[in-house]
N, C-alpha and C positions, 0 to 999 in steps of 0.2 A: 502495500499501499504505500503510495507516494504521500506526503505529509504536505495537506493543502494548508501551509502557514498563514498566520494572518497578515492582511496586505497593510504596507504601511504608507502611509503619505506623505507630501510635500518632500519628496525628496530632491537633492540638492543635484543641479544642472552645474555643467561646465563644458568649457569651450577645449576644441580639441587641441588648440596651440595659446598661449601664455596661461597657464594652469598652475597658481599656488596654491589652489587649494584639493590637495592629491591625498590621498593616503597608502602609507608603506606596507607592504604585505610581505616582508621579508620574514625576520625574525620576531613582528609583532605585530600587535593586533591594528585590524583598519578604524581609523577615527575619520568620521567626516569633519568637513570644515567649508567655510561660506564660500562658494564659488567667485573665481576670481571674474570671471568674464561669462555673460549668462547666454545662452544657445538664444540664436535668432527664432523667436515665433513663426511657425511657416503659416501665411496666410491661406494656405489651403488646408489646414490643420491636418496634416499628413506626417510629415517628419522634420523636427526642430534642428537644426544644423549650426554651426558658428559661423561667423563672420567669414565669408572668403569662398564656403561651399554652397554647391546648387546641386539639386536632384530634378532627373524626369523623368517621368514613368515609359516604359519602353515597350510594357509588354503587361497585359491585362487578364484575368479569368473572362471565357468567352469570345476576344479576339479570335475572329477567323483565322486559321493557319493555310499555309500554301497545300496542304495535302487534302483541305478539306474540312479537317476536323479542327476541335478550336481548341484554347487554350483550356486547360483542367484548372480546377482549385487545389488548395494545400500545396501554393508552392513550396519546398523545402529546401534541402540540399542543393549546392549548384556550385560547376566549374566552370574556367576560363580558358580558353587557349588560344593561341597566335592563329589567324585566319589566314594571314598575307595581305596585303595592301591599304592596311590601315585598319583591318576586319579582326574580329575577335569572334570567336564561336564561343555560345553557352548553352552547355546541357545541363537540365533543372530539372530536378526530382519532383515528385507529386505524391503525396503522401496519402493515396487515396485507398479506399478500401471498397471490397464487394458492394456494400451498401451504397457507393457513391454514385452509383450512374449518374446521377440527375445531374452531378456538379463535373465529370470527368469529362475528357475530350472527345466522346465517339457517338453518345447519344444511341440512336437505333442504326447508325451506321456501322456498315461489315469493317470489319478488320482481317487483314490476309495472316499476318502473324503475330500470334499471339503466344505469350509462355500459358495461360491459362485461362479458361472462363468459367461463368456460373453457372447454376444448374439451368437457366432457360437457356443457354449458349452464347451469351455475350461475353467479348472480352473484357476482363477484369479491367476496371480504371486505372488502376495504380502503373508506376511505368515513370518513364521521362519525355521531355519535351526540349526540341534544338533551338537554337535561334544565332543568326547570324548578322552581328550587329557593327555598324561603320560608326568609328570611333573619331571620324573629323565629321562626319555629317550629322551622326546621331542617330541614325534610322536604323530600323530591322530592315535587312533587306531580305530574309527568308525565314520561315519559323514552321518546324513541324514535328511531328509524333516521331518519337526514335526508339522508346521502347513500350511496351503494351502487355497487357496482361498477370503483373504482378500486383502485390499488395502492398502498401503501406511504405512505399521508398522514401525513407527516412532520409539519411545525408549518404555518404560517400566520400569519394576522394580521387583527385586526375594520377595519372599517371606518367611516369619522362616517356613512355612512348606512344602518349595523344590519346586516351581513350577516359575514360569515366568509369568508376566503379560505382555502383548505385546499388546498395545495401535495402533487403526487407529486413523491416522492424513487426516482423509478425510470423508466429510459428502455427500457422492454420495447417492442420492437418487435409490430406487428401478423404473425401467423403463427409466432408464437414462443411458443405454448400461450394464445394470447390472438386477438381477432381487433380490435382496435383498437390505434395507438399510443399509449403513457402519456408520461408528462413533463409534465404541464398545471398550470394552477394553474385549480380550481373555486370557483365562490361560492354560499355558501349563508347564505338570509335567519336571521335568529336566528330569527324567529316563522312560519317556515314552517307548524310544525303538522304536516308530512309527510315524505315522502319527497321532495327537489326535483329537480325535471327538469334531468339532469348536463348540462351544457353546457361545455366547457373554454374557457378564453380564451387561444386559440392566438396572440393577439398579443403576448401576455407571454413567449414563449419557451416552447420545447420542451428543459429540461434537469434535472438533480439537483436539483429544487425543494428548499428547506429551508422558510423562512420569508419574511412578507412585512409592511411597515407601511406606513401610509399617513399622508402629514401633511394634516389636516384643513384646513392652510390652502389648497394649493392642490388635493388630489386626486391627488400623485403617490404613485405604488408603487415601495417600494423591496423588494429581491430580493435573499434570500443563496443559495449554489450551495454544497450540500455535496462539495465535491470537494477533494484536496488542491492542486488547482493551479486553483480557482476565481475567479470574477469577483463582484463586487458592481454589480447591476443598478439601474435605474430604468428604470420605466414612465412615459411620458407620455400620459394617456390623452386620444383626441379630444375626449371630453367626459366631463368629470368626474362619477364617480358611477356612469355609464355604462360598464363596463370591457367589456363584450361588443362595442361599438360600434367598439373597436380604438384603435390609437396606434403609439407609438415604443417602442422597448427600448434602452435605452442602456446603456454599463457606464462605469465609474467611471476616471480615468486618472490618474497624480499624476505630473507632470513630471519626470524624474531619477529617480523610483522606480517602476520596471517590477515589483519583488516588494516586496511589504510582510511578508512572514513570517517575516524578519530568521532564516532557519535558516541561513545562511552570511553572518554580518556585519547590522549593525545597520543596516539601507538606512533606515529608518523607527525612529530610538528613541523610547524611552518618553517621553510627554509632549511630541514635534514634533506642531507641525500644520502641513500643507503645502494651499495651494489646490488644488482639483479641478477637472476640464474631464469632459467626458461625452462619449463617445463611439458615434455612432449603429453597430445592429447591422442585419447584412442576415441573410436564410434563416434568422430568428430559429424557424423548424419544425424545424430542426436534424435531418434525417434521419440524417445519421453522428454526432450528439453530440458536434458539434467546435463547439460556440457559443463556447465558452471559448476554445478553441485559436485560432479565428478572430479572437475579439477581442482577446486579448494579443496578437498578432502585428500587430493595427492600432493597439497602443498601449496596450489597458486594464490594468492593474496586478494582480499574482496577488494572490489570500488563500490562508490555510490555513483550508479548511474553515468556510466561512462558515454560519454556525447561526442564532441567535437573531439577529432584526431587531427595535426596536421603536422607536415614536415617543412620546417624553417630555419636558419641561422643554423643549422646545420644539427639541428635536434628535433625530438617530436614533442608535441603541447598535446595533453590531454587535459578537455574538460571534463570534469565529474559535478553534475547537475547539481545533487543533494547532498554532495560533501561538506566535512567538518561539522566542529560542533555544533555550531548554529545551523547547520543543513543549508547554508546558503552557496554553498558549490566552492570546488577546488580545481586548481590546473595544477598539473605537474608536469614538468621537463622529466624527459628521459634523454639521456645521451648515449649514444650507441658506442658499443667498444670498438674498438679499432680493428678487432677478430669478429665483428658482429657478426652472428651465424656459425662460426666456422670454429673449428677445435682449439684455437688460442684464445677463445672469449673467455675460457672458465679461470684462466691465469689473469686475464687483465679486463672484467665484466664490465657491461655498462652498469650506470646508475641512475636512478630513480629520484627526483627530490621532487618533495611538496613546496613547489613554489609561490601558488597563492591559495590561499582561504579566510574566505569573507566572514566577519561576523557582523557586517553592516550593510544592509538593505538598500540604505542610500548610494553605496559603491559598487556593490557587486551583487548581482541577487538572479540564482540561477542561471550561469551562462551556458549557452548549449555550442552552437557552430562557432567554428573559431580561425582564425586566418592569420597571415604574418604581414603586415604593412611593408611598403617600402622602404621606410626607414629602420625596418627591423622590431617594431612595435607590434605586438598583438591584437587584432580587433576581434572580440566577442559579442556575440548575439545573446540576448538577454530572449528566456522562455519562463516566464515564473506563472504558477500553477497555484493562482489565485481567482476569486470571483471576478475580481477588477483589477486589469493590470496595469502597468507602467514601464513598459522594454525598452529598454536604451542600446545603443550601442556602445560598449567599454574599450577602451585601451589600458592595454598592460604595458607597462616600460621594460626595457631588458633587465631592470633589477627589481622588479615586481609593484611599480608604483602605479596605480590604478587612477584611469580617470574620463571622464564623458565623452565620447564622440558625437553622440543624437542620440535623440527622444522621439519614440513612435507615438503616435497622437490615436491612433485607431487601438481598438481592442484588439488587439492581434500580438504575434510573433515576429519578430524580425529572424531571416533565417538565412542561410546559403552564401556570406558574404566571401566574396572572392574578387582580386584585384585583376585588371589588364595586365598583360606582361609585360607593357612599357610603365606601369605603375600611375597611371593616370587617373584610372577610374577604378572606383569600388562599385561593384553590383551586389545588389542587397535584393532579397524577396521579403514582400510582407504574406502572411502565411495564407491570411486567408480574410474576404477577399483576395484570389491572388493577384499582386502585383510583383512584377521586377522593376528596380531602381537602378538609374544610373549616378551614381554621385561625382563628382567632379570636384577639384580642391588640390591644396598642395600637398600631398598625402607624403612624399620624399622628404618631406623639412623636417628637422628633428624638432620632438617636441620642447616647448622652453616651460621649466618648473617655477618662472619669478617672471 
């Protein structure tokens, strides 16, 4: 059960630049301070941003796409790829379930290529949509459905070889209103130009997948799981860049710390780093949805709702939505071994640090998707679990300082934050009603603290 905490009103808002009112999150508790500069209220009532930043809506739920389908609702994780000649390609998840046909992309239209269908024969509405966007003109040049027939495509991750790993946050079994098992990762080439053949990457495990991140130096894939008793996984591919060829799935373990959530005492205090080891997992198709429990019994460490994971600055950042003593969220930083995934790793292991742990909802409240900005800071999307929400984009500097980048004025979550390859534009989704925004501004500028 997710603890639906009471909502704290009057959140402090700060600008992306000129931020004296920050909270340091290394080895001390977060403290709110009066903002040095207020965000500029959006006349459209959508997204407040600092002075010098602006957004445009580039795609909305219900927009007609080039293939005759429409943009579905519940836009979640998203990846951005170079498209050549000033263009980028965005691959966007839609966290739609079987009951969401009315807000999905297809309606009653035929779908030639679908992983699964509901009992009435219709393609399941979950999947991905792809758009080609011109950074110079600010126009979407093409938009189409790229994956169909999956359930609750939550987050995912980009690969160095130009594809998007889209993850099902659902473990519905065949016979429960659908004909196939769910809970898989699928790969969508960014430049596919059409619906792709949906092939589940079963060696990467069947569980409540959230996000994925690939280390370009090794091809190893790191995976999160959205459960209150989740594990943090890595996939060692037999052939880097060819995930369908199989590999080994492992879970992270910290000696002496079998629970990183800090719900009952600070087992892993803020700022603490510990050497990591990895445990091989068996039965990864997990028909009983017990992979995390078996992994924990074998020694793997528990995490609190692992969500966003991203590779940047040579490290892996992992957001745990309800982690920490206050259950407001944690961010872990995993530093890979020089021999990551190889025999020498035992002698020089990677390390995991409790990088951020919030105790102040005004500074960090239920972080979800995250990415790395051109200046090296993190950008984190909030997804609060309260009846009334006040979600923000939060920034985290390299030393763990928190600040506010933007405030969403609608009652929905922010999701899918990703930067254009040149760092000039941050793309982000509003979950429902689905919209994709392109935010321009001086993203590469160092953040000032005074």
